[in-house]
C-alpha positions in Angstrom: -19.4 -108.8 -19.0 -20.9 -110.9 -21.6 -24.1 -110.9 -23.6 -27.1 -113.3 -22.9 -26.8 -116.2 -25.2 -30.1 -117.8 -25.8 -30.3 -121.1 -27.7 -33.8 -122.0 -26.5 -36.8 -119.9 -25.4 -36.2 -118.1 -22.1 -39.2 -118.2 -19.8 -39.8 -115.2 -17.5 -42.6 -114.8 -15.1 -42.4 -111.3 -13.8 -45.2 -110.1 -11.4 -47.4 -107.7 -13.3 -48.6 -104.5 -11.6 -52.2 -103.7 -12.6 -53.5 -100.1 -12.3 -57.0 -99.7 -10.7 -58.8 -96.6 -10.2 -60.6 -96.3 -6.8 -62.2 -93.0 -5.7 -60.1 -91.0 -8.1 -56.9 -92.6 -6.7 -54.6 -95.1 -8.3 -53.9 -98.3 -6.3 -51.5 -101.0 -7.3 -51.8 -104.7 -6.9 -49.4 -107.4 -7.9 -51.3 -109.8 -10.1 -49.5 -112.7 -11.7 -50.1 -113.1 -15.4 -49.2 -115.7 -17.9 -45.5 -116.4 -18.6 -44.3 -115.0 -21.8 -41.8 -116.4 -24.1 -38.8 -114.7 -25.6 -37.6 -116.7 -28.4 -34.0 -116.6 -29.6 -35.0 -115.7 -33.2 -37.0 -112.7 -31.8 -34.1 -111.4 -29.6 -33.2 -107.9 -31.1 -29.7 -106.6 -31.5 -28.0 -105.4 -28.3 -27.3 -101.9 -27.4 -24.1 -101.2 -25.4 -23.5 -104.8 -25.1 -26.8 -105.6 -23.4 -29.6 -107.7 -24.8 -33.3 -106.8 -24.6 -36.3 -108.7 -23.5 -39.6 -107.9 -24.8 -43.1 -109.3 -25.1 -46.7 -108.4 -25.8 -47.8 -104.8 -25.6 -50.5 -105.5 -23.1 -48.1 -107.2 -20.7 -45.5 -104.5 -21.0 -48.1 -101.7 -20.7 -49.4 -103.2 -17.5 -45.9 -104.0 -16.0 -44.6 -100.5 -16.6 -47.9 -98.9 -15.5 -47.3 -100.4 -12.1 -43.5 -99.6 -12.2 -44.2 -95.8 -12.9 -46.5 -95.5 -10.0 -44.7 -97.7 -7.5 -41.6 -95.6 -7.5 -43.0 -92.2 -6.4 -45.2 -93.8 -3.8 -42.6 -95.9 -2.1 -39.4 -93.9 -2.4 -38.2 -90.3 -1.9 -37.4 -90.3 -5.5 -40.9 -89.3 -6.2 -40.2 -85.9 -4.6 -37.5 -85.0 -7.1 -39.8 -84.0 -9.9 -43.0 -83.6 -7.7 -43.4 -79.9 -8.3 -43.0 -80.3 -12.0 -45.0 -83.5 -12.6 -47.6 -83.3 -9.8 -50.3 -82.4 -12.2 -49.3 -85.0 -14.7 -49.4 -88.1 -12.5 -53.1 -88.6 -12.4 -53.5 -87.4 -16.0 -51.0 -90.1 -17.1 -52.7 -92.7 -15.0 -56.0 -91.9 -16.9 -54.4 -92.2 -20.3 -52.7 -95.5 -19.2 -56.0 -96.9 -17.8 -57.8 -96.1 -21.0 -55.0 -97.6 -23.1 -55.0 -100.7 -21.0 -58.7 -101.3 -21.4 -58.4 -100.9 -25.2 -55.2 -102.9 -25.5 -56.9 -106.0 -27.1 -58.4 -103.9 -29.8 -55.1 -102.6 -31.2 -52.8 -105.4 -30.0 -51.4 -106.2 -33.5 -50.4 -102.7 -34.4 -49.2 -101.9 -30.8 -47.1 -104.9 -30.6 -45.5 -104.1 -34.0 -44.6 -100.6 -32.8 -43.2 -101.9 -29.5 -41.1 -104.4 -31.4 -39.6 -101.6 -33.5 -38.6 -99.7 -30.4 -37.7 -102.5 -28.1 -34.0 -102.4 -28.9 -33.8 -99.2 -27.0 -34.5 -101.0 -23.7 -31.5 -102.8 -22.2 -30.3 -104.5 -19.1 -26.8 -104.2 -17.6 -24.7 -107.2 -18.4 -24.3 -108.2 -14.7 -28.1 -108.2 -14.2 -28.4 -110.2 -17.4 -26.0 -112.7 -16.2 -27.9 -113.0 -13.0 -31.0 -113.8 -14.9 -29.2 -116.3 -17.0 -27.9 -118.2 -13.9 -31.2 -118.3 -12.4 -33.0 -119.5 -15.4 -30.4 -122.3 -15.9 -31.3 -123.7 -12.5 -35.1 -123.2 -12.3 -36.0 -122.7 -16.0 -37.8 -119.5 -15.1 -37.5 -116.5 -12.7 -39.4 -113.7 -11.3 -38.1 -110.2 -10.6 -38.2 -108.9 -7.0 -39.7 -105.6 -6.0 -38.3 -103.1 -8.5 -35.9 -100.4 -7.2 -35.9 -96.9 -8.7 -32.8 -97.6 -10.9 -34.5 -97.7 -14.3 -35.1 -94.4 -16.1 -38.6 -93.3 -15.9 -38.2 -92.6 -19.7 -38.4 -96.3 -20.4 -42.0 -96.7 -19.1 -43.0 -93.7 -21.1 -41.3 -95.1 -24.2 -43.2 -98.5 -23.8 -46.5 -96.7 -23.7 -45.6 -94.2 -26.3 -43.8 -95.9 -29.2 -43.8 -92.7 -31.1 -40.9 -91.6 -28.9 -38.6 -93.9 -30.8 -37.1 -93.1 -34.2 -37.9 -95.2 -37.4 -34.7 -97.2 -36.9 -35.7 -98.2 -33.3 -33.3 -95.9 -31.5 -34.7 -93.6 -28.9 -34.7 -89.8 -29.8 -33.5 -88.8 -26.4 -29.9 -89.2 -25.0 -28.7 -92.8 -24.3 -29.8 -94.4 -21.1 -26.3 -95.1 -20.0 -24.6 -92.3 -18.2 -27.6 -90.9 -16.3 -27.9 -87.7 -18.3 -31.1 -85.8 -18.6 -33.1 -85.6 -21.9 -33.9 -82.3 -23.6 -37.2 -82.1 -21.9 -35.9 -82.3 -18.4 -37.1 -85.9 -17.9 -35.3 -87.7 -15.1 -32.9 -90.4 -16.3 -30.9 -92.4 -13.7 -27.9 -94.4 -14.9 -28.8 -97.9 -15.9 -25.6 -98.9 -14.0 -27.8 -99.1 -10.9 -30.2 -101.7 -12.4 -28.1 -104.2 -10.4 -30.1 -103.1 -7.4 -33.1 -104.9 -8.9 -31.7 -108.1 -7.4 -30.7 -106.6 -4.1 -32.9 -103.8 -2.5 -30.2 -103.2 0.0 -27.7 -102.3 -2.7 -29.5 -99.0 -3.3 -27.4 -96.2 -1.8 -28.9 -93.9 0.9 -30.6 -91.0 -0.7 -29.3 -87.6 0.5 -30.6 -84.2 -0.2 -27.6 -83.4 -2.3 -28.0 -86.3 -4.6 -31.7 -85.9 -4.9 -30.9 -82.3 -6.1 -28.4 -83.8 -8.5 -31.0 -86.1 -9.9 -33.3 -83.2 -10.5 -32.7 -82.2 -14.2 -29.4 -84.2 -14.2 -27.3 -81.3 -12.7 -24.0 -82.3 -11.1 -23.2 -81.5 -7.6 -20.4 -78.9 -6.7 -17.9 -79.3 -3.9 -15.8 -76.4 -2.9 -12.9 -77.1 -0.6 -10.9 -74.3 1.1 -7.4 -75.6 1.9 -6.2 -73.4 4.9 -9.7 -72.9 6.1 -8.8 -71.5 9.5 -6.6 -68.8 8.1 -7.5 -65.1 8.1 -8.1 -64.9 4.3 -10.5 -67.8 4.4 -12.5 -66.6 7.4 -12.8 -63.0 6.3 -12.9 -63.1 2.6 -13.4 -66.6 1.0 -16.2 -68.0 3.2 -18.2 -64.7 3.2 -17.9 -64.5 -0.6 -19.2 -68.0 -1.0 -22.1 -67.3 1.3 -22.9 -64.1 -0.6 -23.0 -66.1 -3.8 -25.1 -68.8 -2.1 -27.5 -66.2 -0.7 -27.9 -64.5 -4.0 -28.7 -67.8 -5.8 -25.6 -68.0 -7.9 -24.5 -71.4 -6.6 -26.2 -74.7 -7.6 -28.6 -76.1 -5.1 -26.6 -79.3 -4.6 -23.4 -77.5 -3.4 -21.2 -78.4 -0.4 -18.4 -76.6 1.3 -15.3 -78.2 3.0 -12.8 -76.7 5.2 -9.3 -78.3 5.4 -6.4 -77.3 7.8 -4.2 -78.9 10.4 -6.2 -77.7 13.4 -8.3 -80.2 15.4 -11.8 -78.9 14.9 -15.2 -80.3 14.3 -17.9 -79.3 11.7 -19.6 -77.2 14.4 -16.3 -75.5 15.3 -15.8 -74.3 11.8 -19.3 -73.2 11.4 -19.1 -71.2 14.6 -15.8 -69.6 13.4 -17.2 -68.4 10.1 -20.7 -67.6 11.2 -19.8 -64.2 12.5 -18.2 -63.1 9.2 -21.3 -63.9 7.2 -23.6 -61.0 6.1 -26.6 -60.9 3.9 -26.9 -58.5 1.0 -28.0 -55.0 2.1 -30.3 -54.7 -0.9 -32.0 -58.1 -0.2 -32.3 -59.1 3.5 -34.9 -61.8 2.7 -34.7 -65.0 4.6 -31.3 -64.2 5.8 -31.3 -66.4 8.9 -32.7 -69.5 6.9 -30.1 -69.0 4.2 -27.3 -68.7 6.7 -28.4 -71.9 8.5 -28.6 -73.7 5.2 -25.2 -72.6 4.1 -23.6 -73.6 7.5 -25.3 -77.0 7.3 -23.6 -77.7 4.1 -20.2 -76.8 5.6 -17.9 -79.5 6.8 -14.4 -79.7 8.3 -11.6 -82.1 7.9 -8.3 -82.1 10.0 -5.7 -82.9 7.4 -2.8 -83.4 9.8 0.8 -82.9 8.8 0.8 -85.6 6.0 -0.9 -83.9 3.0 -1.1 -87.1 1.0 -3.1 -88.8 3.8 -5.0 -85.7 4.5 -6.1 -85.2 0.9 -7.2 -88.8 0.7 -9.4 -88.2 3.8 -10.7 -85.1 2.1 -11.5 -87.1 -1.0 -13.4 -89.8 1.0 -15.4 -87.1 2.9 -16.4 -85.3 -0.4 -17.3 -88.6 -2.0 -19.5 -89.4 1.0 -21.5 -86.2 0.4 -21.5 -86.7 -3.4 -22.5 -90.3 -3.5 -22.1 -92.0 -6.9 -23.4 -89.2 -9.1 -21.6 -86.7 -11.3 -19.8 -84.1 -9.2 -17.5 -81.2 -9.8 -14.8 -79.8 -7.5 -13.1 -76.6 -6.8 -10.0 -76.4 -4.5 -9.0 -73.0 -3.1 -5.4 -73.2 -2.0 -5.1 -70.5 0.7 -1.8 -71.8 2.0 1.7 -70.3 2.6 3.8 -70.0 -0.6 6.4 -72.6 0.8 3.8 -75.2 1.3 2.0 -74.7 -2.1 3.8 -77.3 -4.1 3.5 -80.1 -1.6 -0.3 -79.4 -1.1 -0.9 -79.1 -4.9 0.9 -82.3 -5.6 -0.9 -84.2 -2.9 -4.2 -82.8 -4.0 -3.7 -83.8 -7.7 -2.9 -87.4 -6.8 -5.4 -88.0 -4.0 -8.3 -85.6 -4.0 -9.4 -85.1 -7.6 -12.8 -86.4 -8.7 -13.2 -88.5 -11.7 -16.9 -87.8 -12.0 -16.6 -84.2 -13.2 -14.1 -81.4 -13.7 -11.5 -80.2 -11.1 -10.4 -76.6 -10.8 -7.6 -75.3 -8.5 -7.4 -71.5 -7.2 -4.0 -70.4 -6.3 -3.5 -67.3 -4.2 -0.7 -64.8 -5.0 2.2 -64.3 -4.9 3.0 -66.8 -7.7 6.6 -67.3 -6.7 9.0 -64.9 -5.1 11.2 -64.3 -8.1 11.4 -65.5 -11.8 13.3 -68.7 -10.7 10.9 -69.7 -8.1 7.9 -68.8 -10.1 9.2 -70.9 -13.0 9.7 -73.9 -10.7 6.3 -73.5 -9.2 4.8 -73.4 -12.7 6.5 -76.5 -13.8 5.5 -78.4 -10.7 1.8 -77.4 -11.3 1.8 -78.3 -14.9 3.3 -81.7 -14.1 0.1 -82.6 -12.2 -2.6 -80.3 -13.6 -3.7 -79.0 -16.9 -3.4 -75.4 -17.6 -7.2 -74.8 -17.8 -7.5 -76.3 -14.4 -5.4 -73.5 -12.8 -6.8 -70.2 -11.6 -4.2 -67.8 -10.3 -6.3 -65.3 -8.4 -5.6 -61.7 -7.6 -8.5 -60.1 -5.8 -7.7 -56.6 -7.2 -8.5 -57.9 -10.7 -12.1 -58.7 -9.5 -12.9 -55.0 -9.0 -15.7 -53.6 -11.3 -13.3 -51.1 -12.7 -11.2 -53.9 -14.3 -14.2 -55.7 -15.8 -15.3 -52.4 -17.2 -12.2 -51.8 -19.1 -13.0 -54.0 -22.0 -16.7 -52.9 -22.1 -15.6 -49.3 -22.5 -13.1 -50.1 -25.1 -15.0 -52.4 -27.3 -18.7 -51.4 -26.9 -18.3 -47.6 -27.4 -17.5 -46.2 -30.8 -16.5 -42.8 -29.2 -13.4 -44.4 -27.6 -12.5 -47.3 -29.9 -10.8 -45.2 -32.7 -8.9 -43.0 -30.2 -7.3 -46.0 -28.4 -3.8 -45.7 -30.0 -0.6 -43.6 -30.1 -2.1 -41.1 -32.5 -4.5 -39.7 -29.9 -3.2 -41.0 -26.5 -0.5 -39.0 -24.9 0.0 -41.2 -21.8 -1.7 -43.7 -19.5 -1.5 -43.5 -15.7 -2.3 -46.3 -13.3 -2.4 -45.2 -9.7 -2.9 -47.4 -6.6 -2.1 -45.8 -3.3 -3.1 -47.0 0.2 -3.4 -44.8 3.2 -2.9 -45.4 6.9 -6.4 -46.9 7.2 -5.4 -49.9 5.1 -4.0 -52.7 7.2 -0.3 -52.9 6.6 1.1 -55.2 9.3 3.3 -57.8 7.6 1.9 -57.2 4.2 5.2 -57.5 2.2 7.2 -60.3 3.7 9.2 -61.1 0.6 12.3 -59.3 -0.4 10.7 -57.7 -3.4 7.7 -56.3 -1.4 5.2 -54.4 -3.4 6.7 -55.6 -6.7 5.7 -59.2 -6.2 2.4 -58.4 -4.4 0.9 -55.6 -6.6 3.0 -54.8 -9.6 3.8 -58.3 -11.0 0.1 -59.3 -11.2 -2.4 -56.5 -10.8 -0.7 -53.6 -12.4 0.6 -55.5 -15.4 -2.6 -57.3 -15.9 -4.4 -54.0 -15.9 -2.0 -52.7 -18.6 -2.5 -55.8 -20.7 -6.4 -55.2 -20.6 -5.9 -51.5 -21.5 -3.5 -52.1 -24.3 -4.5 -55.4 -25.9 -5.9 -55.8 -29.4 -9.6 -56.7 -29.7 -10.0 -60.4 -29.1 -11.9 -62.6 -31.6 -14.5 -63.3 -28.9 -15.1 -62.9 -25.2 -13.9 -66.5 -24.5 -11.3 -66.4 -21.8 -8.6 -68.1 -23.8 -9.1 -65.5 -26.7 -8.7 -62.7 -24.2 -5.7 -64.3 -22.5 -4.0 -64.8 -25.9 -4.2 -61.0 -26.6 -3.0 -60.1 -23.0 0.0 -62.5 -23.5 0.9 -60.6 -26.7 0.9 -57.3 -24.9 3.0 -58.5 -22.0 5.6 -60.0 -24.3 5.8 -56.7 -26.2 6.5 -54.6 -23.1 10.1 -53.5 -23.0 12.2 -54.7 -20.1 12.2 -52.0 -17.4 15.4 -49.9 -17.2 16.5 -49.1 -13.6 16.6 -45.4 -14.6 12.8 -45.5 -15.2 12.0 -47.0 -11.8 11.7 -45.3 -8.4 11.5 -47.4 -5.3 10.5 -46.1 -1.9 10.1 -47.3 1.6 8.1 -45.5 4.3 9.9 -44.6 7.4 8.0 -44.8 10.8 8.7 -45.0 14.5 7.3 -47.6 16.8 4.6 -45.2 17.9 3.0 -45.5 14.5 2.1 -49.1 15.2 2.9 -50.2 11.8 5.3 -52.8 10.4 8.9 -51.3 10.1 11.2 -52.4 7.3 14.1 -50.3 8.5 16.5 -53.3 8.5 15.6 -54.4 5.0 15.3 -53.0 1.5 11.7 -54.2 1.0 10.1 -51.6 -1.2 6.6 -50.4 -0.2 6.4 -47.9 -3.1 7.0 -48.4 -6.9 6.9 -45.9 -9.6 8.0 -46.7 -13.2 7.5 -45.8 -16.9 6.7 -48.7 -19.2 6.8 -48.8 -23.0 5.0 -51.2 -25.3 7.0 -51.8 -28.6 4.2 -52.5 -31.0 2.4 -50.5 -33.7 -0.5 -49.3 -31.6 1.4 -48.0 -28.5 5.0 -47.2 -29.7 6.2 -44.2 -27.7 3.4 -43.9 -25.4 4.5 -44.0 -21.6 2.5 -46.2 -19.3 3.2 -44.6 -15.9 2.8 -46.7 -12.7 2.5 -45.4 -9.2 1.7 -47.9 -6.4 2.4 -47.5 -2.7 1.3 -47.9 0.8 1.2 -45.6 3.8 0.4 -42.6 1.5 -1.7 -39.5 2.2 -5.0 -41.0 0.7 -6.5 -44.1 -0.5 -6.9 -43.9 -4.3 -7.3 -46.3 -7.2 -7.7 -44.9 -10.7 -6.7 -45.1 -14.3 -6.2 -41.9 -16.3 -6.1 -42.0 -20.1 -4.7 -38.6 -21.1 -5.2 -37.6 -24.8 -2.9 -35.4 -26.9 -3.4 -31.6 -27.3 -5.7 -30.5 -30.1 -3.5 -29.7 -33.1 -3.6 -26.0 -34.0 -6.1 -25.2 -31.2 -7.9 -22.0 -32.0 -8.6 -21.4 -28.3 -5.1 -22.0 -26.9 -4.9 -18.3 -25.8 -8.2 -18.6 -23.9 -7.2 -21.6 -21.9 -4.7 -20.1 -19.5 -1.0 -20.4 -18.7 -1.0 -24.2 -18.3 -2.2 -25.9 -21.4 -2.1 -29.3 -19.7 -5.1 -28.4 -17.7 -7.0 -28.3 -20.9 -6.0 -31.8 -22.0 -8.9 -34.2 -22.5 -8.9 -37.1 -20.2 -10.9 -40.3 -19.5 -10.6 -41.1 -15.8 -11.8 -44.4 -14.4 -12.0 -44.2 -10.5 -12.5 -47.1 -8.2 -11.6 -45.7 -4.8 -12.8 -43.7 -2.9 -15.9 -43.7 -5.1 -16.4 -45.6 -8.4 -17.0 -43.3 -11.2 -16.2 -42.6 -14.9 -15.0 -39.1 -15.6 -14.5 -37.4 -18.9 -12.6 -34.1 -18.9 -13.6 -31.7 -21.7 -13.2 -27.9 -22.4 -16.2 -25.7 -22.4 -17.0 -22.0 -22.3 -17.6 -20.4 -19.0 -21.1 -18.6 -19.0 -20.8 -14.9 -19.3 -20.0 -12.2 -21.8 -16.4 -13.0 -22.0 -14.9 -15.9 -23.9 -13.1 -18.0 -21.3 -12.6 -21.7 -21.4 -12.8 -24.1 -18.5 -11.9 -27.8 -18.1 -14.9 -29.5 -16.7 -15.7 -33.2 -15.9 -18.6 -35.1 -17.2 -19.3 -37.3 -14.2 -20.9 -40.8 -13.9 -20.8 -41.5 -10.2 -22.0 -45.1 -9.6 -23.6 -44.5 -6.3 -25.8 -41.8 -7.8 -26.6 -43.8 -10.9 -27.0 -47.4 -9.6 -28.7 -48.5 -6.4 -27.5 -52.2 -6.5 -24.8 -53.1 -4.1 -21.3 -53.7 -5.7 -20.3 -57.2 -4.8 -16.9 -58.0 -3.3 -14.1 -58.8 -5.8 -13.8 -62.3 -4.4 -17.4 -63.0 -5.2 -16.8 -62.0 -8.7 -13.7 -64.1 -9.2 -15.1 -67.1 -7.4 -18.2 -67.0 -9.7 -15.9 -66.8 -12.7 -14.1 -70.0 -11.6 -17.5 -71.8 -11.2 -18.4 -70.6 -14.6 -15.1 -71.6 -16.2 -14.4 -67.9 -17.1 -10.6 -67.5 -16.9 -9.9 -64.2 -18.6 -9.1 -62.3 -15.3 -6.7 -65.1 -14.2 -3.0 -65.2 -15.2 -1.9 -68.0 -17.6 1.5 -69.5 -17.2 2.9 -67.6 -20.2 1.5 -64.3 -18.9 3.2 -65.1 -15.6 6.5 -65.7 -17.2 6.3 -62.6 -19.3 5.5 -60.4 -16.3 8.5 -61.6 -14.4 10.7 -61.1 -17.5 9.6 -57.4 -17.6 10.6 -56.9 -14.1 13.8 -59.0 -14.1 16.4 -56.1 -14.7 15.1 -54.2 -11.6 15.1 -57.4 -9.5 18.6 -58.2 -10.4 19.6 -54.6 -9.3 17.9 -55.1 -6.1 19.7 -58.4 -5.6 23.0 -56.6 -6.3 22.0 -53.8 -4.0 22.6 -51.3 -6.7 19.3 -49.8 -6.1 17.9 -48.9 -2.7 14.4 -47.6 -1.8 14.0 -43.8 -1.1 12.6 -43.1 2.3 9.3 -41.2 2.5 7.1 -40.0 5.4 4.3 -42.3 6.5 1.1 -40.5 5.4 3.0 -38.3 2.8 2.9 -38.1 -0.9 5.7 -40.7 -1.6 9.3 -40.3 -2.8 10.3 -37.1 -4.3 12.0 -39.0 -7.2 8.5 -40.0 -8.5 7.7 -36.4 -9.3 10.9 -36.1 -11.4 10.2 -39.4 -13.2 6.8 -38.0 -14.3 8.5 -34.8 -15.5 11.2 -36.7 -17.4 8.4 -38.0 -19.6 6.6 -34.7 -20.0 3.7 -35.7 -17.7 2.2 -33.6 -15.1 1.6 -35.3 -11.7 -2.0 -34.9 -11.0 -3.0 -35.4 -7.3 -6.5 -34.2 -7.5 
């Protein structure tokens, strides 16, 4: 591209649009006016490699007056900002009409001001070259019907020179790039000014791109890879619809399903429609919202060649996005063995260059330390770390998000959160028979890779970390990584593995021919100044007597307690505790000692109870909703970074090695029971009472 080189005056004869007011309406008529001359000595300095043509104030005011009103009357573009500017159109027309009539009176001062700001108006190089070629053949040229490719801010600038700075540069953002100005004015990239010469070159306007033009907001495309799987149908798409229904997704959002099955858009929509539900506490326009969501959902058969499939997905997403700025999220809901090939093909063939790309990876993140390291290296060879979101749906629970709130926003807890006052911390996650167990743990390490390696260790990291310098995701992850690196490697003597025993009549998956653990109990220690000597006791299992998820922070006994004789035989019952419950009912409990009413002086351990269902009426969203919204917002503090993942596997590596050598075997326990007996002894070994209720 080159600049216009003018050695002699260039004569342009554009049609000039004249505004006329008829019965309170504005009509436009194309009226030829005198040609105006742009002399080479008057050609201002170029901006972004483009020269600028300018002339008298009256001519430009008339020309742009017509341009401003031709656009909204002849194209759908006028609908973009109609609600916001409907009341301004006629008012602006009145002002322009008055200014046009008085143009001759202030021609000198007006033309001087226009000359000062004219350098801000530019034409693309290709358009300029076209004008140059035409002028060389005919000596003059006229512009065809103008397409809506020039920022509406230009016309405003021509009629309001005060919008330019003293140096002649506009105060708003540059025209190139199509960004919006601080006042929300519509700016369309001047790259499309080439359509001035060819009306057919203007792309078809879709509803998604019109929404993208409105305020300059980029579109968002969310692709679910493995869209026909159980996880996608029952969790991911319902979570996306819940966010869409509640207004947390941008208006110009599209959803794409990708798998190897031969389906159509309508097939996918029918498949997921039955899983979509509206908020119980809303229930407004549910049917309309559901129809709108499904109409934005598309399907692509990727076949068995992921490279070709991802190229097709990219083309389909670009078709919806058009040429405007677009962001993309890819949710990889695929088997672990296919993850590397899918991720590599995606990185090369499906990423957008018009915005950011983020990739969600479903656990497990490798089967063991070696496979996890290989997977991490493969991902980091094609993606940046900040693009990767390793998702664990259990970390999206409200109890996890509330950990840092309780710690860092309450003075009553903050000074007590250390080895001086905390006796032990217990993290309990038990699943009963009501939880679907069929084929849950197919890997050889069972519950260790599914629950312990991610959810349990991440919970400990949030509980034990130092205060971050901010709530930025990277600052929080930095502190979590420090804790994980400080956790002592597990000793096999501090670990109890279990496996439920069941008959075929129980209709559950049987691991009798493997050593796959379905129960894990352990005592972890953090070797730093804050937590030295404090046991973090873990108990996680499936097929137990009750479904229960809670965190118990048990404080030390009161030194020299004057009421120790009034407490009873078991002083542990009088220990202060902070209990965070998630299942069966979300609650925050604080156990304190108080006097029993009456004439005698007897103490009782009572609970101060904050039960969420009694305090709050709002529906608690699903954990996938929470985490998907975090990905959209770029908040990664609940997602494992690569160094956190490596540190977690390092903690568990001694136990995994013993399992590989078959030196440690799971203890059998009754399905629907309380778990292995060895776990009771492990608690007793560290001086902790096993609290079941």
